[in-house]
C-alpha positions in Angstrom: 18.0 -154.3 72.7 20.9 -154.4 70.2 23.3 -154.8 73.1 21.9 -158.1 74.0 22.7 -159.8 70.7 25.2 -162.5 71.2 27.3 -164.0 68.5 27.1 -167.7 67.7 29.4 -169.9 69.7 32.6 -170.5 67.7 33.1 -173.9 69.5 31.5 -176.9 67.9 32.3 -179.3 70.8 34.7 -179.7 73.7 36.7 -182.9 73.9 37.8 -182.6 77.5 39.8 -179.4 77.7 40.3 -179.2 74.0 37.8 -177.1 71.9 36.9 -178.1 68.4 36.0 -175.0 66.5 33.2 -174.6 63.9 35.8 -173.1 61.6 37.8 -176.3 61.3 34.7 -178.5 61.2 33.2 -176.4 58.3 36.5 -176.3 56.4 36.9 -180.1 56.8 33.3 -180.7 55.7 33.9 -178.7 52.5 37.0 -180.7 51.8 35.3 -184.0 52.4 32.3 -183.2 50.1 34.6 -181.9 47.4 36.7 -185.1 47.7 33.6 -187.3 47.3 32.5 -185.3 44.2 36.0 -185.6 42.7 36.2 -189.4 43.4 32.9 -190.0 41.7 33.8 -188.1 38.6 37.3 -189.5 38.6 36.0 -193.0 38.4 33.7 -192.0 35.5 36.8 -190.7 33.8 38.7 -194.0 34.3 40.8 -193.1 37.3 41.2 -195.4 40.3 39.2 -194.5 43.4 42.3 -193.9 45.5 43.7 -191.3 43.1 42.0 -188.3 44.6 42.3 -189.7 48.1 46.0 -190.0 47.7 46.2 -186.5 46.2 44.2 -185.0 49.0 46.5 -186.5 51.6 49.4 -184.5 50.1 47.5 -181.5 48.8 45.5 -180.5 51.9 48.3 -180.1 54.5 50.5 -178.4 51.9 47.6 -176.1 50.9 46.9 -175.2 54.6 50.6 -174.4 55.1 50.7 -172.3 52.0 47.5 -170.6 52.8 48.8 -169.7 56.3 52.2 -168.6 55.0 50.5 -166.3 52.4 48.4 -164.7 55.1 51.3 -164.3 57.5 53.5 -162.7 54.8 51.0 -160.0 54.1 50.5 -159.4 57.9 54.2 -159.6 58.6 54.5 -156.7 61.1 51.9 -158.3 63.4 53.4 -161.8 63.3 56.9 -160.5 63.8 55.6 -158.9 67.0 53.5 -161.9 67.9 55.4 -165.0 66.5 53.5 -167.4 68.8 50.4 -166.6 66.8 51.8 -167.7 63.4 50.5 -171.3 63.9 47.3 -170.3 65.5 44.7 -170.9 62.8 41.7 -171.6 65.0 40.4 -168.0 64.5 41.0 -168.1 60.8 43.8 -166.6 58.8 43.9 -168.9 55.8 44.3 -167.1 52.4 42.5 -169.0 49.6 44.9 -167.8 47.0 47.9 -169.1 49.0 46.1 -172.5 49.5 45.3 -172.7 45.7 49.0 -172.1 44.8 50.1 -174.9 47.2 47.4 -177.3 45.9 48.2 -176.7 42.2 52.0 -177.2 42.8 51.2 -180.4 44.7 48.9 -181.6 41.9 51.5 -181.0 39.2 54.1 -183.1 41.1 51.5 -185.8 41.9 50.3 -186.0 38.3 53.9 -186.4 37.1 54.6 -189.1 39.6 51.4 -191.0 38.8 51.8 -190.5 35.0 48.4 -188.8 34.9 47.8 -185.6 32.8 47.8 -182.7 35.2 45.0 -181.0 33.2 42.8 -184.1 33.5 43.2 -184.0 37.3 42.6 -180.2 37.4 39.4 -180.4 35.2 37.9 -183.2 37.4 38.8 -181.3 40.6 37.6 -177.9 39.5 34.0 -178.1 40.7 35.2 -179.8 43.9 37.6 -177.0 44.7 34.8 -174.4 44.2 32.4 -176.4 46.4 35.0 -176.5 49.2 35.4 -172.8 48.9 31.6 -172.2 49.0 31.2 -174.2 52.2 34.4 -172.9 53.7 33.2 -169.3 53.7 30.7 -170.3 56.4 33.7 -170.9 58.6 34.4 -167.2 58.2 30.8 -166.5 59.2 31.2 -168.4 62.4 34.4 -166.4 63.2 32.7 -163.1 62.3 35.4 -162.4 59.8 35.8 -161.7 56.0 32.8 -159.3 56.2 32.2 -156.0 54.4 31.6 -152.5 55.6 28.9 -151.4 57.9 25.2 -151.5 56.9 21.9 -151.1 58.7 19.8 -153.9 60.1 17.1 -152.8 57.7 19.5 -153.5 54.8 20.2 -157.0 55.9 16.5 -157.7 56.6 15.8 -156.4 53.0 18.0 -159.3 51.8 15.5 -161.7 53.5 18.3 -163.3 55.4 17.6 -165.7 58.3 17.7 -164.1 61.7 20.8 -166.1 62.8 22.8 -164.6 59.9 21.6 -161.1 60.6 22.4 -161.4 64.3 25.9 -162.8 63.7 26.7 -159.9 61.4 26.3 -157.6 64.4 29.9 -157.1 65.5 31.2 -154.6 68.0 28.1 -152.5 67.9 27.4 -152.4 64.1 26.0 -154.6 61.3 28.2 -155.5 58.4 27.9 -156.7 54.8 27.8 -160.6 54.8 30.4 -160.8 52.1 31.1 -164.4 53.2 27.5 -165.2 52.0 27.9 -163.3 48.7 31.0 -165.3 47.9 29.5 -168.6 49.0 26.5 -168.1 46.8 28.6 -167.1 43.9 30.8 -170.2 44.3 27.8 -172.5 44.5 26.4 -171.0 41.3 29.8 -171.7 39.8 29.7 -175.3 40.9 26.4 -175.7 39.0 27.9 -174.0 35.9 30.9 -176.3 35.9 28.8 -179.4 36.3 26.7 -178.4 33.4 29.8 -177.6 31.3 30.9 -181.2 31.8 28.2 -182.1 29.2 29.5 -179.5 26.8 32.7 -181.5 26.3 35.2 -178.7 26.6 38.8 -179.1 25.6 41.3 -180.5 28.2 42.2 -177.9 30.8 39.4 -175.5 30.1 37.2 -176.7 32.9 39.9 -175.7 35.4 40.7 -172.4 33.6 37.0 -171.5 33.6 36.9 -172.2 37.3 39.7 -169.7 37.8 37.9 -167.1 35.7 34.5 -167.6 37.5 36.0 -167.5 41.0 38.3 -164.5 40.2 35.5 -162.5 38.6 33.3 -162.8 41.7 36.1 -162.4 44.1 37.3 -159.2 42.5 34.0 -157.4 43.2 33.3 -159.0 46.6 36.8 -158.2 47.8 36.1 -154.5 47.1 33.4 -154.6 49.8 35.6 -156.2 52.5 37.2 -154.4 55.4 40.0 -156.9 56.1 41.7 -157.3 52.8 45.4 -158.1 52.6 47.1 -155.1 51.2 50.3 -154.3 49.3 50.5 -150.5 49.6 47.2 -149.1 48.3 46.3 -152.3 46.4 44.1 -155.1 47.6 46.1 -158.3 47.0 43.1 -160.5 46.3 41.9 -158.1 43.6 45.2 -158.0 41.9 45.5 -161.7 41.9 42.0 -162.1 40.7 42.7 -159.9 37.7 45.9 -161.8 36.9 44.2 -165.2 37.1 41.1 -164.1 35.1 43.1 -162.6 32.3 45.8 -165.2 32.4 43.3 -168.1 32.2 41.4 -166.5 29.3 44.7 -165.9 27.4 45.8 -169.5 28.1 42.5 -170.9 26.7 42.9 -168.9 23.5 46.6 -169.8 23.1 46.0 -173.5 23.8 43.2 -173.7 21.3 45.3 -172.0 18.6 48.2 -174.3 19.3 46.0 -177.4 19.6 47.4 -178.2 23.0 44.0 -179.0 24.3 42.6 -181.0 21.4 41.5 -183.9 23.6 37.9 -183.2 24.8 37.0 -183.5 28.5 34.7 -186.5 28.0 37.3 -188.4 26.0 40.1 -188.0 28.5 
């Protein structure tokens, strides 16, 4: 019977009276694996091992604050009525674009303080950021959020998905598009592309700009399937930001090549 389908437990473990949620565990795992990937590449590019550890210590909390602030601002009516919920992120509510803004600003300041070219840090970190995003989407899966519109069980079975995914996409009496999975797979493919591009020896800054283009292209289309988009009037904010980032990154690549601002290749940084 469909009515007997139970969602996966959102709690990973209880430490006494305190629950540790899968959402936080998965987000943390994505950050850790991304950090390890960045440390390894940073050392190959001549950066001390502690560079990305120190950066993460600043960037992660700032990114979380910015991600939450971004989400709250676009749901302001609710949070003005329920101010106690502003700091409650256990059930989700972290906007990736807000987190990315916070992380980039932090990296710019950090690079200046450490006398390291920002674009060098950004290029090395690009695959790590995308890996963290790919893993992090599974936190949305555990929370049964960031899904698309209703579909049939037959549709999900036609995608040859594992039973646990199909069952957890059964929410309040209906099945939904697993848009978290679409984006996770798109991001993982992007990680592979970026790792391959390291061998192409792109110009400085282009690895990060291609990351922005890859992520934004996929996010634009996947966002169109979602039912929980942050809105500004009739516009889906994530789609607007995606277009701006994609076009802006492409224009920046062209301008920087013409002005020779990126003449130092990635492998020679």
